N, C-alpha and C positions, 0 to 999 in steps of 0.2 A: 504494500500500500504506500501511497505517496501523499505528503502534506503539500498541497498546491496553493496555500494561501498567498505567499509572496508573489508567485508567478502570476496568478490571476489579478492581484491587486495592481501589478505593473501594467497589465493590459487594460484595466478599467478601474477607476476609483469607485467601487460600488460595494454594496453590502454583501460580501462573500464570506462564507463561514470557514473555520478551520476544521475540515472534515477529511479524514483519510479516505482516499479514493484509489481504486485499482488503476493500473496504467492505461487501460482502454478508456475508463471514465475520465481520466485526466486529459486524454486526447480530445474527447468530445467536449470537455469544458473549454479547452483552448479554441476549438472550432466555434463554439457558441459565443464566446466573448470577442472573437475576432483576433485572438493572439496567434492563430495558425495562418500561414500563408499557403499559396497554391502548391508548394512543394511538400507540405505536411501530409503524411499518409492518411490522416483522418479526412482530409479534403478530397483525396483521390478515390477513396473507397466508399461503398454503400454503407450507410449506418446500420449497425446490427445491435439493437437495444437488448437482444437476448443475452448479450455478454455482460450486462451490468445488473446488479441486484436492485431490489426495491428501494433500499435506502439511497443508493446512488441516483436512482430515477427521481426521487424526491428532491435531492440536491440540485440536479440539472434542471428540473422543472421550475424550481424557484428562481434560478439564475435566468432561465429563458424568459420568464415573466417580468424580470427586472429590466430587460432590454426594451427600449421604446419601439413600438411596432414600426414607426417610420424608418428606423435604422435597419430593419430587416428587409432590405430591398431585394430585388431579384438576384443581384450579384453578391449579396452578403452570404458568406459561407455557412452561417448558422441558420439561415432561413429554413432549409429543408429539415434540419435537425429539430427546430422548434415544432414544425408540423409533425414530425415523427414522434416527438415527446407527447404532444397533444393526443395523437392517435393511440399511443401506448397506454395512456392512463384510462382508456376506455375498457381495457381488458385486464389491467394489472392493478395491484394494490400498493402504490408507492408509500414509503415511510419517510417521515420528515423529522430530522433533528430539530430541536427548538429554534436554532438560528435560521434554518431553512423555512420553517413554518412562519416565523416572524417576517422574513423577507418576502415570502409569497403573499401574505396578507397585505403587507405594505404596497406591493406592486399592484395587487387587485384593487386596493383603495384608490390608487392613482387612476387606474382604468375607469372605475366608477365615477370618479370626480370629473374625468374627461368625457363621461357618458359613452364609454366604449360599448358598442352594440352587442358584444358577446360577453359582457360582464355577467358573472354567474355567482351568486352568493353561496350556492351549495358547494362550489369549489373551495371557498374559504372555510366553510364549516367542515368539509371533508378533510382538509389539511389539519384542522384542530383535532379531529377525532383520530387521525393517524399520526399524531405527534408522538415521538418516542419518549419524551419527557414531560415535564410540567408545561402547561400552556404559557408561552412567553408573555411577559408583562406588556410589551409593546402591542400585543394583539388587540388589546382593548381599544387603543386609539384608532387602529386600522379598521376594526369592526364597526365602530360608531361612525366613522367616515363613510363606510360602504352603505350603511343603513340610511344615513342622512341624505346621501346622494340619490339613493333610490326613491326615498319618500319625496324629496324635492322635485323629482322628475316624474312622479306619478306612477312609478313602476311597482307592481304588487305581486309579481311572480315569486315563487318560492317563499311564501310567508313564514313558514316555520324556520327556514334557514335565517331569514332576516330577524325573526324573533330571538333566535339563539345568539346571533351577533350582537343584537341590542342588549341581550341579557348579560354580556360581558361587562357592561358599564352599569350594572345595577338593575336592569330590566327595562323593557320598552314602556314608554308613556302611553296613556290612553289614546293620544293623538296618533302615535305610531301604530298602535294596534288597529285603529280604525282605518289607517291608510294601508296597512298590510293585508287585512282581511276585508276586502272591499265588499264581499258578499255579506248579507245580513246573516250572522251566525245562527243556525238552528239550535234548539236547546241542548242536545247531546254534544254537539261540537263546541258550544259555549262552555259547557262543564269541563271539557278537556282543556280548553284554553285557560280557564281559571286555575286548574291544577298545574298546568305547565308554568304559568306565571309564578306560582309559589315554588315550584321545584328548581327553577333556575336554568342557566345556560346548558349544563351537561345533558339534562333530560331533553331540553328543547332541541339540542343538536342531534340527539338520537332519533327523535321523531322526524326531524328534517331528513335524516339519513335513510329512514325506512319508507318515506313517501315514494309512491310508484313513479311520479313524474320526475325524471332525471334529465335535465337539459344538457345540451352539448356545450362544452366538454365536461363530463363528469366521470368520476371513478366508479367502478362497480360497487354495489352495496357491500359494506363490511360483512364478512361471514358471521361475525358474532354480534351484529347490531341488535337483532331481536333478543338474543340472550341477555345483552346488557340492559335493554329496555325492560325485559321481564324480571330483571333482578331488582328493579325499583319497586318496593312493596306498595308504595302509594299508587303507582300506576296500575299494578295488578288489581288492587282494590277498586280503582276507578273502572277497570275493564269489566268487572262483574256488575258494578252499578249501571254502567252504560247498557250492557246486554239485558239486564233486568228491566231497565226503563224501556228498551226497545220491545221486549216481550209484552210488557204491560200495554204499550201503545197498540201493538198488533191485536192483543186480546180485546181492547176497546173498539177497534175497528170491526173485528169479527162479531162483537156483541151489538153493533149498531150505535154505540155511544159516541163514536167519532165518525164523521162522514167518510165514505169510501170514494177514493179517486184512484184509478188504475196507476200503478207505479209512482204514487206520490206519498206513500206512507212515511218516507224519510227523505230529507233534503240531501243533495249530493255530498255536502261536507259531512253530514251525519253518516252516510254510507262509508266514507273514508275512515272516519273515527271508529265505527263499529268493526270495520275490517281489521284495524289495528288491535282492537279489543279481542277479537276472535283469535288472531295470531298469537298474541301474548298468552292467552289462556291455553291454546293448543301447544305452544312451545313448552309450557310448564306441565302439560297434561293434567290440568286441574280437574279434580274429581267432580266439581259442581257443574262443569261445562256440558257434558253429554245431554242431560235432561233439559237444561236450559236451551241449548242450541236446537235440539229436536223440536221443542215447543215453539220456538221463535220461527224456525224455517218452515215448519208445516203451516204456521199462521201466515207467513208472507207469500206462500206458494199458491194459495187458492182465494179467490174473491169471496166475500161474504154473500154475494148474490150468485146467480147462475151464469154470470159472465165468464168468458174464457180468459179473462185478464187475471192479474195478481197484484196484491198490494205493493210489492217492491221487487221487481225483477232484478234491479241493480244490487240490492242487498243479498239476494239469493246467490247471484253470480260472485259477488265479492266474498261471501262465506266459502263458496266452493274453491275460489282461488286461494283463500287462506288455508283451507284443508290440503290443497296441493303443496303449499309451502311447508306445512307442519302436519302431516297426515296422522290420523288415528283411526282405528277400526270403527269407533263409534261415530265419528264424523262422516265416514264413508257410508255407514249404514243409514244415517240420517238422510243423506243426499239421495240414496237409492230409494228410501221411503218417500221422499218428496217427489222424485221422478214418477212414482206410481200414482200420485194424486193430482199433480198439476194438470190443468186443463188447457193451458196455452199451447198452441200447436208447435211453436218453434223451440220451446224451453227444453223438452226431453232430449232433443238432439244435442243441444249445447251441454246439458248435464252429462250426457254419455261421454262426450269428449273430456270433460273435466274429471269425471270419475275414473277414466282410464289413466289420466295423469296422476290422480291420487293413488291408484293401485301401484303404479310404477314407483312413486315416491315412498309409499308405505313399505315396499319390499326392502328398502334400505334403512328403515327405522326399526332396528332389531329389538328395541325396548318395548315396542307396542305391537309389532306385526302379528303376533300369534293370538292376540285377544279377539274373541268373537262375541257378538251380542247373544244373549241367551234367548232363543226363540222357543224354548220349551221342548225341544226334541230330546227323547231319551236315548240311552245307549244303543237301542235297536234302530234308531233313525226314524221314529214315529212320534206323532202327537195325536192324542185322541180328544175330540171336542164334542160335547153333547149339544145337538141342535134339534129342537122340536121333537124330542123323543127318539131321535136317530143319532147314531154315532158316526161322526166324520173323522176320518183318519188321514192325516198328512204324512206321506211316506217319502223318504229321501233315500235314493240309492244312486243310480246313474243320473237321475233327474228327480225333481220334486213333483209329486202328483197328489191330487185330492181323491180319496176313495171313500166309499160308504160301506159300513159293515152290515152284511145281511144277517138274517136270523140264524143261518147255519154257520156263521163265523167267517164266511168268505168275503172278499172285498170286491165291490163293484164300482165302476166309474160313473154310473148313472145316479144323478141326484134324485132322491125321493120326491115324488110329486108334491107331497104335503110341505116339504121344506121349500121347494121352489115357489109354492103358492103363498105360504104363510110367513116364511122367514127370509124375505129377499135381502134385508139389510145384513142379517147374520151370514147369509150365503156370500154376499159381496165381501164381507170382512174376511171370511175364510179364503176366498180367492185372492184377496190382497195379501194374506199371510203366505200363501203358496208362492206368489210372485216375489215377496220379500225374501223368502228362503232361497228361491232360485237365484235372485240377484246376489245374495250373500255367498252362495256356492261359487257362482261365476267370478265374483270379486276376489274371493279367497284364492281360487286357482290362478287367476291372473297375477295376483300379488306375489304368490309363491314363485311363479315362473319369472316375474320381473326381477326377483332377487338373484337369479343365476349369475349375472356379471359381477356382483359384489361378493359372491360365495358366502352369503349370510349363513351363520350357524348359531344355534341356541342350545343351552343345556337340555338334555333329554327330560329332566324333571319338569322344566318349564313347558316344553313341548307337550308333555303328557297332561299337565294340569290345565293349560290354557287352550290347547288345540284338540288333541286326541280325546281329552275328557269331555269335550263339548259334543253333544249328539250330532249336530250338523257338521262340525269339523271332522269328526271321525269318519263320516261317509266320504269325505274328500281324501284324507290322509291315508286311509286303508287301501286306496287305489294308486298310491304313489310309492316309488322306490326312494329309500332314504339311505344316507351314509352315516355310520356311527364311527367316531374316532376311538380307538382302543388305547389302553395305557401305553403301549409301545409306540404310538404315534401314527400307526397305519389306519386307513379308513376302510370300512367294510360295508358293502351294500346289502340292505335288508328290505324286505317287504312285510308290512304289518299283516298279521294273520289272526284268526279268531274274531273276537268282537271287542267293543270298547271296555266291557266289564272283565274280559279275560284276554288281555292283549298278549300276543305272541309274535315272533318274527321268523321268517324263513329267508334262505339265500336264493340265488338265481336258479339253483338246481332242486329247490323244494326242501332242502334240509333245514332242520330247526336251528335257530340261533338264540343264544341266551339273551335275556332282557338286559339292556344297558344299565350302567350305574346312573343315578340321578344327575351327576355333574358331567357325564360324558357328552361331548359336543355332537350335535346332530345337524345335518344339512340335507338339502334335496340333492339326490344323485344326478349326475350328468354323465352321459355315455362317453364323453371325451376322456374321462378319467379312468375308463375301464378298457380291458382288452376286447378283441373281436369275439372271442369265444364266450365271454361273460355277457356281452351285449346280446349275442344270438340266443343265449340261454334265457335271458330275461324276456326276450320277444316270444320265445316258445312258451314260457310259463304263463305269461299274460294271455296269450291266445288260447292256450289249453283251458285256462280258468274263465275264459270269456270276460276278462276284466278290462273294461274300457277306461282309460286314464283321463282324468279331467285336464291334464296337461300332457301334451305329446312329449313323452320322456323316453321310454324304451325304443320307440321308433323315431326319436329325434334326430334331425340332421346334424352331422358333425363336419366341420370345415377345418381342415388342416392346411398349413402353409404348403404351397406348391413350389417346385424348383424354380419356376418362372418368377414367383413372388420373392423367393430368397435372392434371386439375381437382381431384380429391380430394387430391392432393399426397403424402400419407403412407400411404395404404392403397389396397388394390384389392378390388373386389367381383366380380372376373371369375369366381371360382369359388364364390361365395356362394350359399346357398339350394338346395344340392343335398341330396338324401336318400340316405344311403349305409348299407350294412350295416356296423355298428360292429365286429362280430367279425372282419370282413375288414380294416377300416381300421386298427385298432390294431396288429396285427402287421406290416402293410405300412409303417406309419409307422416302427416300430422297425427294420425291415429296411433302410430307406433312411437310417438314421442320425439320425432325429428322436427327440427326447426329449419325453415327455408322460406324464401320469398316467392311469391307467385310469378310465374313466367307468362309472357304474352307478347303481342305484336306492338310493343312500345319501346322507347329508348331505355336501354339497360335491362330489357326483359328477355334477352336472347340466351342468357346462361345464368346458372345459379349453383350454389353449393348447399346441400342439405347436411345438417349435423345432428348427431345424437350423442349426448353425454352419458357415459357408462361408468360402472364401478365406483359409485359414490363420488363422482366428479374427478376421478383420477385420469380417465381417458375419454376421448371423444373420437367418433368416426366421421369422416367426410365423404360425400358422394357428389361428384360433379355431374350435371346434366344440362343439356342444351335444348332449346325450344325449336320445334319443327312445325311449320304450318303446312298442312296438306289439304288444300282446298277447304272443305267444311269440317275437317277433323283436326283437332289439336293433338300433336304428338310430341315426343321428346326422345332424344337419344341419350343413353347412359354413357358415362365416362369413367375415369379412374376413381379408385377408392383408396383412402389413406387414413392413418391414425395419428392423433396428436395427444401428447402427454401434458398434464398440468404441472408446470415447473415454476416455482416462485411466482405464482399468480398469473402466469401467461401460458397460452397453448403453444407448444413447440412440436413440430413434426417428429415422430419417433420411428425407429426401425421396426419393421413388422416382426422381426424375431424377438423384440422386447415385449410385445403385447402378450399378456397372459392368455393361455390357450382358450379358456372359457370365454373371455371377453372377445377375442378374435372370432371364435366360432359363432357366438350369439349375434355379433354385429354383422358378420357376413351372411348369417341366416336371414336377417332383416332384408339385406340387399337382394338376396336370392328370391325372397318373397315378393319384393316389389317387381322384379323382372318377370317372374313366372306368372303372377296374377295380372299384370297390366300389359304384357307384351302383346303386340298385334298378332303374334303367332297363335294366341289363345282365342282370337276372334274368328269364329267360323264363317263370318260373312266377308272377310277382308278380300278374298280373291274375286268374289262376285261383284263387288262394288268399287274396287280400287285397283289401279295398276302400279301405284307407288310402292316401293319396297317389296315387290313381289318375290324377288330373289331371296330376301331375308325371310319372308313368310314361308316359302317352300323349304329353305334350308332348316329352319327351326322345326318344321314338321317331321324332319328326318334326323335331326342332330343327335349326337351322343348324349346320353342322359346326364343331367346335372345331379347335384347331391340330393335335392328334394325328390326328383324323379326316381333316383336309385332307392331311396327309403320307401317310396311308394311301391316299387317293384318287390322289395323284400316283404312288405305287408301283403301284397297279392299272392306271393308264394305260400303264405299261410292261410289266406282267406279262400282262394279258389278251390282247393281240394275238398272243402266242406260245403260247396255249393252244388246245385243240381246241374249246372252247366260245366262242371269240371272236365268231363270227357270231350267237350267241344273247345276247350281253351288250352293254349300253349304260350308260355312266356319265353320270349327271346331276349337278346341283350337290350333292345329298345322298344319292343312292341308287345302288346297282348294280342295274340292272334286268335281270332274267333272263327270257327267253322260253322257257317249257317247252312240252310238248305239250298239257297240260291247262289251264294258267293262265299268267299273267305275274306275276312277283313283284318286289317292290322291297325290297332289303336295305339298311337304313340303315347308312351307313358309320361312324357313331359307335357306336350301341348294338348293331348287328348283328341287330336285330329285323326280322322279315319282315312286309310287308303285301302282300295279294293284290289285284290289279286285277280289276274296276274299282271296287269299293266299299271298298278299303283295309281289308279284314278281316284280323285278326291271325292269323298262322300260327306255332304253337309247334313249333320243332324243336330238340332237344338232341342234336347228333350225337355218335356214340361217339368220334370223333376230331376234332381241331381242325386237322389239316393237310390240304392239298390233295394230289392224287396226286403221287407222287414225281417225275414228270417236270417238274413246275412249279417254276421257279426263283424263290425268294424272296430279294430283295436284303438282307433283314434278318429276324431271327426276332421274331415277335410273335404272341401267341395270337389276338388279335382279327382280325388280317389273315388268319391261317390259317383261323379260323372262318368268316369271310365267304366265302373261296374254297371251302372245303369245302361250304358251303351252296349256293353257286352251281353247283358241279359236280353236286350232288344234284338241284337243282331244274331244271337244264337237261335232265335225263333223267327228269322226274317221272313219266312213264308206267311206269317200271320200279321205282318205289318200292314196297317191300313192308312197310315198318314200319306196323303197324296203326294206331298213334296218329296218324301223319301222313295215312295214307289216309283215315281217318275224318274228319279236318278238311277234306280236299279234297272229299270227297263231300258233306259237310254244307253246303258253301258254293257248290256248282256251280249 
């Protein structure tokens, strides 16, 4: 490290700190202050800010802001560096020595006094919150200057940041508060403002930090900002008061004591405050929150009249976003219940997207992920309810169903006529409970699956008490393979056996395994961590037992590094050059937790990168794709895939060999899903209506099987021998060959397209259903597998086909 104080002071008499810097940071400082000439290496090379740490970033940012903007002309060597520094703080968390913090605030005060158009009070507050030591004494003078300049010019953006800056000088005056909060504060927002006035600048700064509106340029929100805010006892107490007040208002609206106006139960500033209250309570996992939140959200979801509107759509969505930030099983259960009662046409679709985000986030919150709400299911997976003298039985196994017990003890799906006639409300409630249980099973399965990249593990005792001990949870976990860590450190895969009251375990070959110790680590099994023989044994065992898994596990795709990827080093072209339907791709990306911008025929809409963050924020995957406009159909072409690692608060491209195998496999599984589902090769009408990309379409109908199709083939190996068309079917390396009465057909196991022998002419079939006959057992649910089997059953009996479009094709090619 180098002490550069003297050198920089010679270059410019400015407020520069005595901070030890690395040699490269010293070069950048010389460049920034104009001490470097054109022969200096720092001038000749592209700036690489990944070579400096977060503390050095804070030092350089402060110096950059000290330089008057007019001096950073086009020819000034520090101009590009300043822009690079401004861009870097969008993704990194700079740290500021007290001297740097003071210098940055002083520079920002000058900007505000000069009415700099990009003056940003949140940047000043962010520097204070990221200060390595005590807030500098000179910060008070700079902060007050910033606030006065903004108030004088009528600027009211970032009011909480302005309030925090004013708080450094003893608190904002009433005049300042009126200027900062130009909207007439609604009651709940006014209560928070009064509390913050008492708490002072540190609390005010934290509220400014967690506000969603982050202007340019701003640093990413501090990772522990909510934790620090939740550590303020007075604010936690306020959060409960605010949510209680909100619930009381909603109850008054539902009772007709307050007038109902759609979406007007809460003012916009109240929604923001209540969102903070929910996040603080979720962050602390407060015991009082589940009941309160359920009552509040069920109240805001349905109008007190028959209208299809709701009292506050904004608060419902804000609470859902809060649950995505700090997920709990109870919050997810509440939102699933709300989805079942809301009458607004567009809300369920939005809630579905939000709940998927919550499920992914919940998978990485190991302290709460295993908790399940108690819906009354016993160890046998049933709930019995008396209705009008009849016994309704809710049964959960592969799915949740409502049955009625007959006099002879058997169960019937038919609702007794007297119940249908005399107890319609009770019947509706029962059906609601069935839907709630189905939603819980689906959510639990998705949550467990989303935990794969983080390799989440819990003590067996906790798993047993919170998950397997729940009647609903047991029906999920008994169909999944788990790994138990033994004292020697090795992991052993096991499958629960027996029932919840008499829990046992077996291995892949059906042999009994001793019950784990309570403190033994347990996690969901992934096939990438096992050998080929063990994976094959698990597939055979599940098929033999006709055990359909809620998460595709034994038949899960595994993606290993290829020699080509090892050679490229930092990127993969495995899924490049595919043509996909863009209107299908974009929502699929979003539904799987990827972030990307919408493409289209506008400036900058021709290319984009989609990202997904994995492994608790340690890695993210990137997928490049380009927009293709094909007459009236919007398409896209796929490009390279790469991985980035989070290092010192910034994303840096990593070597593919460094990516953990499970993270790599799960990420590539997503990309394979995108391609296989949205490729034009899966569009049976493409050749009939389009000439573009015909070569691609034909090649994909014959191509070597990818990983997903290979797993599909292994499933068919086990399914077909148990069907009535087994003697008419043959599996080749790429096709399911079906011998009909009229022709022999080849169904491609990837695209599901059909070619007819002997000349490989294409047969277009779009079946009305994608599932094979009910007696066919599928070890996992997949549309393409069901589609292939349904086509096979149809073609094996082709002489009885009556669909005119299919018959015409068969006659034309005989």
